[in-house]
C-alpha positions in Angstrom: 11.2 57.8 16.7 13.7 57.8 19.5 13.8 61.6 19.5 10.0 61.7 19.8 10.0 59.2 22.7 12.6 61.5 24.4 10.4 64.6 24.0 7.4 62.7 25.4 9.5 61.5 28.4 10.6 65.1 29.0 7.0 66.2 28.8 6.0 63.6 31.4 8.6 64.9 33.8 7.6 68.6 33.2 3.8 68.4 33.4 1.2 67.2 35.9 -1.8 67.7 33.5 -3.6 64.3 33.4 -4.7 64.8 29.8 -1.2 65.6 28.7 0.2 62.7 30.6 -2.4 60.3 29.2 -1.8 61.7 25.7 2.0 61.3 26.1 1.7 57.6 27.2 -0.8 56.9 24.4 1.5 58.6 21.8 4.5 56.6 23.0 2.4 53.4 22.7 1.5 54.2 19.1 5.2 55.0 18.2 6.3 51.6 19.7 3.4 49.8 17.9 4.2 51.3 14.5 7.9 50.4 15.1 6.9 46.7 15.7 7.8 47.0 19.3 4.5 45.6 20.3 5.3 44.6 23.9 6.5 48.1 24.7 3.4 49.5 23.2 1.2 47.3 25.3 2.9 48.6 28.5 2.1 52.2 27.5 -1.5 51.4 26.5 -2.1 49.5 29.8 -0.8 52.5 31.8 -3.5 54.7 30.2 -6.2 52.1 30.6 -5.5 51.4 34.3 -4.8 55.0 35.4 -6.7 57.5 33.1 -10.1 55.9 32.5 -11.9 59.2 32.9 -9.9 60.9 30.1 -10.7 61.0 26.4 -7.6 58.9 25.7 -9.0 55.8 27.5 -11.0 54.4 24.6 -8.0 55.0 22.2 -5.8 53.1 24.6 -8.4 50.3 24.6 -8.3 50.2 20.8 -4.5 50.3 20.9 -4.4 47.3 23.2 -6.8 45.4 20.9 -4.6 46.1 17.9 -1.4 45.2 19.8 -2.7 41.9 21.3 -4.3 41.0 18.0 -1.0 41.5 16.2 0.5 39.0 18.7 -2.5 36.6 18.3 -3.0 37.0 22.1 -6.5 38.3 22.0 -7.4 36.3 25.0 -5.1 38.6 27.1 -6.9 41.6 25.7 -10.3 40.0 26.7 -8.9 39.4 30.2 -8.1 43.1 30.5 -11.6 44.1 29.3 -13.2 41.7 31.8 -11.3 43.4 34.6 -12.7 46.8 33.7 -16.1 47.4 35.3 -16.8 50.3 32.9 -16.2 48.3 29.8 -18.2 45.3 28.5 -17.8 43.3 25.4 -20.4 40.9 24.0 -19.8 37.2 23.2 -20.2 37.9 19.5 -17.5 40.7 19.7 -15.2 38.3 21.5 -15.8 35.7 18.8 -15.1 38.2 16.1 -12.0 39.6 17.7 -10.5 36.2 18.4 -11.0 35.0 14.8 -9.7 38.2 13.3 -6.6 38.0 15.4 -5.9 34.5 14.1 -6.7 35.4 10.5 -4.4 38.4 10.7 -1.5 36.1 11.4 -2.5 33.8 8.6 -2.6 36.7 6.2 0.9 37.7 7.4 2.1 34.2 6.5 2.9 33.5 10.2 1.3 30.0 10.0 2.7 28.6 13.2 1.3 31.5 15.2 -2.0 31.4 13.2 -2.3 27.7 13.9 -2.2 28.3 17.7 -4.6 31.2 17.4 -7.1 29.2 15.3 -6.8 26.3 17.8 -7.7 28.7 20.6 -10.6 30.1 18.7 -12.1 26.6 17.9 -11.6 25.5 21.5 -13.3 28.7 22.9 -16.0 29.1 20.4 -17.1 25.6 19.4 -20.2 26.9 17.7 -18.7 30.3 16.9 -19.7 32.6 14.0 -16.4 31.9 12.2 -16.1 28.1 12.8 -16.2 27.1 9.1 -13.6 29.6 8.1 -11.4 29.1 11.1 -11.4 25.3 10.5 -10.5 25.8 6.9 -7.7 28.3 7.4 -6.4 26.3 10.4 -6.1 23.3 8.1 -4.2 25.4 5.6 -1.9 26.6 8.3 -1.3 23.0 9.4 -0.2 22.1 5.8 2.1 25.1 5.7 3.9 24.0 8.9 4.0 20.3 7.8 1.7 19.1 10.5 0.1 16.5 8.3 -1.8 14.7 11.2 -3.5 18.0 12.2 -4.2 18.8 8.5 -5.9 15.5 7.8 -8.1 15.9 10.9 -9.0 19.5 10.1 -9.7 18.9 6.4 -11.9 16.0 7.3 -13.8 18.4 9.5 -14.0 20.9 6.6 -15.6 18.1 4.4 -18.0 17.3 7.2 -19.0 21.0 7.6 -19.8 21.0 3.9 -19.1 24.6 2.9 -19.0 24.3 -0.9 -16.3 26.8 -1.5 -13.9 24.8 0.8 -14.6 21.3 -0.6 -12.3 21.2 -3.5 -9.2 22.2 -1.5 -10.1 19.8 1.3 -10.9 16.8 -0.8 -7.8 17.4 -3.0 -5.6 17.4 0.0 -7.2 14.3 1.5 -7.1 12.4 -1.8 -3.4 13.2 -2.4 -2.4 12.4 1.1 -4.2 9.0 1.0 -2.8 8.3 -2.4 0.8 9.1 -1.3 0.4 6.5 1.5 -1.0 3.9 -1.0 -4.3 4.1 0.9 -6.2 3.7 -2.4 -9.6 2.9 -0.7 -9.7 6.4 0.8 -8.0 8.2 -2.1 -10.6 6.7 -4.5 -13.4 7.9 -2.2 -12.1 11.4 -2.2 -11.2 11.5 -5.9 -14.7 10.2 -6.7 -16.3 13.0 -4.7 -13.8 15.5 -6.3 -15.2 14.8 -9.7 -18.1 17.0 -8.8 -16.0 19.9 -7.5 -13.0 19.9 -9.8 -12.7 23.5 -11.1 -9.9 23.2 -13.6 -8.8 20.8 -16.4 -5.6 20.0 -14.6 -7.5 18.8 -11.5 -10.0 16.8 -13.6 -7.1 15.2 -15.4 -5.5 14.3 -12.1 -8.7 12.8 -10.8 -9.2 10.6 -13.9 -5.6 9.3 -13.8 -5.6 8.7 -10.1 -8.9 6.8 -10.2 -7.5 4.7 -13.0 -4.3 3.8 -11.1 -6.0 3.8 -7.7 -8.5 1.2 -8.8 -6.0 -1.0 -10.7 -5.6 -3.5 -7.9 -9.0 -3.0 -6.4 -11.7 -2.9 -9.1 -10.5 -3.7 -12.6 -13.8 -2.6 -14.2 -13.5 0.9 -12.7 -9.9 1.1 -13.6 -10.8 0.1 -17.2 -13.5 2.8 -17.3 -11.0 5.5 -16.5 -8.2 4.0 -18.6 -10.4 4.5 -21.6 -10.7 8.2 -20.7 -7.0 8.5 -20.3 -6.2 7.3 -23.8 -8.5 10.0 -25.1 -6.4 12.8 -23.4 -4.9 15.3 -25.8 -1.5 15.1 -24.3 -0.1 11.9 -22.7 3.4 10.5 -22.2 4.4 7.0 -23.1 4.3 5.8 -19.5 0.7 7.0 -18.9 -0.4 5.5 -22.2 1.2 2.2 -21.5 -0.3 2.1 -18.1 -3.8 2.8 -19.5 -3.4 0.3 -22.3 -2.2 -2.5 -20.1 -5.2 -2.0 -17.9 -7.5 -2.1 -21.0 -5.7 -5.2 -22.3 -6.0 -7.0 -18.9 -9.8 -6.4 -19.0 -10.0 -7.7 -22.5 -8.0 -10.8 -21.5 -10.1 -11.5 -18.4 -13.3 -11.2 -20.4 -12.0 -13.9 -22.8 -11.4 -11.5 -25.7 -7.9 -12.9 -26.5 -7.6 -11.6 -30.0 -8.4 -8.0 -29.0 -6.1 -8.2 -25.9 -3.2 -9.4 -28.1 -3.5 -6.3 -30.2 -3.6 -4.1 -27.1 -0.7 -5.9 -25.4 1.4 -5.3 -28.6 0.7 -1.6 -28.3 2.0 -1.6 -24.7 5.2 -3.5 -25.8 5.8 -0.7 -28.4 5.3 2.0 -25.7 7.1 0.7 -22.7 10.5 -0.6 -21.7 9.5 -1.0 -18.1 7.1 -3.1 -16.0 4.1 -2.4 -18.2 6.0 -3.6 -21.3 7.3 -6.7 -19.4 3.7 -7.6 -18.4 2.5 -7.2 -21.9 5.3 -9.3 -23.3 4.5 -12.0 -20.8 0.8 -12.1 -21.8 1.8 -12.3 -25.5 4.0 -15.2 -24.7 1.2 -16.9 -22.7 -1.3 -16.4 -25.5 1.2 -17.9 -28.0 1.6 -20.8 -25.6 -2.2 -21.3 -25.6 -2.1 -21.4 -29.4 0.4 -24.3 -28.9 3.2 -22.5 -30.7 5.7 -23.6 -28.1 8.8 -22.7 -30.0 7.7 -19.1 -30.6 6.5 -18.8 -27.0 9.9 -19.9 -25.7 11.6 -17.4 -28.0 9.4 -14.6 -26.7 10.2 -15.5 -23.1 13.9 -15.2 -23.7 13.3 -11.8 -25.5 11.4 -10.7 -22.3 14.3 -11.7 -20.1 16.8 -9.9 -22.3 14.9 -6.6 -22.8 13.2 -6.0 -19.5 14.3 -5.7 -15.9 11.1 -6.7 -14.1 12.0 -9.5 -11.7 8.3 -10.4 -11.2 7.4 -10.9 -14.9 10.7 -12.5 -15.7 10.1 -15.1 -13.0 6.5 -15.5 -14.1 7.7 -16.0 -17.7 10.2 -18.7 -16.7 7.5 -20.6 -14.8 5.6 -20.5 -18.2 8.8 -21.7 -19.8 8.8 -24.7 -17.4 5.3 -25.5 -18.6 6.6 -25.4 -22.2 9.4 -27.8 -21.4 6.9 -30.2 -19.7 4.8 -30.1 -22.9 7.9 -30.9 -24.9 8.6 -33.8 -22.5 11.8 -32.2 -21.2 11.2 -32.7 -17.5 14.9 -32.3 -16.7 15.0 -28.8 -18.1 11.6 -27.9 -16.6 12.8 -28.8 -13.1 16.1 -26.9 -13.5 14.1 -23.8 -14.6 11.8 -24.1 -11.6 14.7 -24.7 -9.2 16.3 -21.5 -10.4 13.2 -19.5 -9.5 12.8 -21.2 -6.1 16.5 -20.4 -5.2 16.8 -16.9 -6.6 13.4 -15.1 -6.7 12.2 -13.1 -3.7 8.5 -13.1 -4.1 6.7 -15.8 -2.1 3.8 -16.1 -4.5 5.8 -17.1 -7.5 8.3 -19.2 -5.4 5.4 -21.2 -4.0 3.9 -21.6 -7.5 7.3 -22.8 -8.9 7.7 -25.2 -6.0 4.2 -26.6 -6.6 4.9 -27.2 -10.3 8.3 -28.8 -9.4 6.6 -31.2 -7.0 4.0 -32.1 -9.6 6.7 -33.1 -12.1 8.5 -35.2 -9.5 5.3 -37.0 -8.5 4.6 -37.8 -12.2 8.1 -39.2 -12.6 7.5 -41.5 -9.6 4.5 -43.2 -11.2 5.9 -46.3 -13.0 3.7 -48.2 -15.4 3.9 -52.0 -14.5 5.4 -54.1 -17.3 3.5 -57.2 -18.5 5.8 -60.3 -18.9 5.2 -62.2 -22.1 4.6 -65.9 -21.9 6.3 -68.1 -24.5 4.9 -71.4 -25.7 6.6 -74.2 -27.7 4.3 -76.2 -29.8 5.6 -79.7 -30.0 3.6 -82.5 -31.6 3.2 -86.0 -30.2 5.1 -87.4 -33.1 8.2 -85.4 -32.3 8.6 -86.9 -28.8 11.0 -89.8 -28.7 10.5 -92.2 -25.9 13.3 -94.6 -24.7 12.3 -98.2 -24.4 12.3 -99.4 -20.8 14.1 -102.7 -20.2 12.3 -104.9 -17.7 14.1 -107.7 -15.8 12.3 -110.9 -15.1 11.6 -111.6 -11.4 12.8 -114.8 -9.8 10.0 -115.9 -7.6 12.3 -118.4 -5.7 14.9 -115.8 -4.8 15.5 -115.6 -1.0 16.6 -112.4 0.6 19.3 -113.0 3.2 19.0 -111.1 6.5 22.1 -109.0 7.2 24.4 -110.1 10.1 23.8 -106.8 11.9 20.1 -107.6 12.3 21.0 -110.9 13.8 23.4 -109.3 16.3 20.8 -106.9 17.4 18.4 -109.7 17.9 20.9 -111.6 20.0 21.6 -108.5 22.0 18.0 -108.0 22.7 17.6 -111.6 23.7 20.6 -111.6 26.1 19.3 -108.4 27.7 15.9 -110.0 28.4 17.6 -113.1 29.9 19.8 -111.0 32.1 16.8 -109.1 33.4 15.0 -112.3 34.2 18.0 -113.7 36.1 18.2 -110.5 38.2 14.7 -111.0 39.3 
């Protein structure tokens, strides 16, 4: 190629024939373009376009420019060149097509970052363009490839809004998975529900059913129960998935008052899971045993739960139940100690508050003292048993004279003297 370029350069020095000159520049442009030296090719093509419009090589140079700018996803620069040429015009539809094709070319070449910019330009320039549906769809895919999740969400939501059937499955699957990964189950449930209609493979249908089961677990137990029943009918399932499905089914049975049936299902879960699902099932089995008033067995099951499982939540919940068992056994001291342990060591506010409430109830009951009734004792004594002492009465001497004490006489004299003295003073 370098040798060919040299020959053309020598020709340009040696000749003054316009056709030969135009041909030489055009040929050099094609050599550069085919060697992926696109910017150098553009320079050669532009020289022909600007200086040799009257030659047969002009249109070829225009085509070369289109290809070169398209390969760079810079079709807007090509259109600017065309607009500057009075002898050349291009329709709006052609501009639409060229701009889209340039973007799609980069997408096909896996140059997603360049493609994303090109599709953005197309959608901005041609809001109601011929290729809006496809441009939006491939732009969303490009955004995913370059990890621009915000743009991907916006674009795929637009794809769903545009409603092109062939694009719906990919768009909804992305939106459903993205929402699910962020624990936004309201939106993931919405997209997965719609995806039921468009799922094209068994693997996607399986994903939809599983995610609608788990996504509705804390939102709508009835819907979760509906899909859980479908999950247990799958041909191939692992123990975790089965335990998750069965624990949802068992909860539904329990909440509907079908305790006997729920006990059977909870036992299945215990046999399948050594994790949170198994811990939850073991707790409910202990609780059902407590309701049957088999307190000793319920207590034993709680200690088995604490020994086998590592779920802090259900261990704490089980020990709150254990405190209820101690209260029923009139062992308030042990009940309070158990609740105090939960209050001091568990992190979850809901169970800590429940434990504190139960502890306070026990303390309040202990404060209530039943007033004691004092017994009155009576001694039955008969009249005959009373011994009266005889009272000795002295005879009264009617002629007995009581002598006035001397002190009274003195006082009388004193009073008399005092009166006399007063009279003399006057």
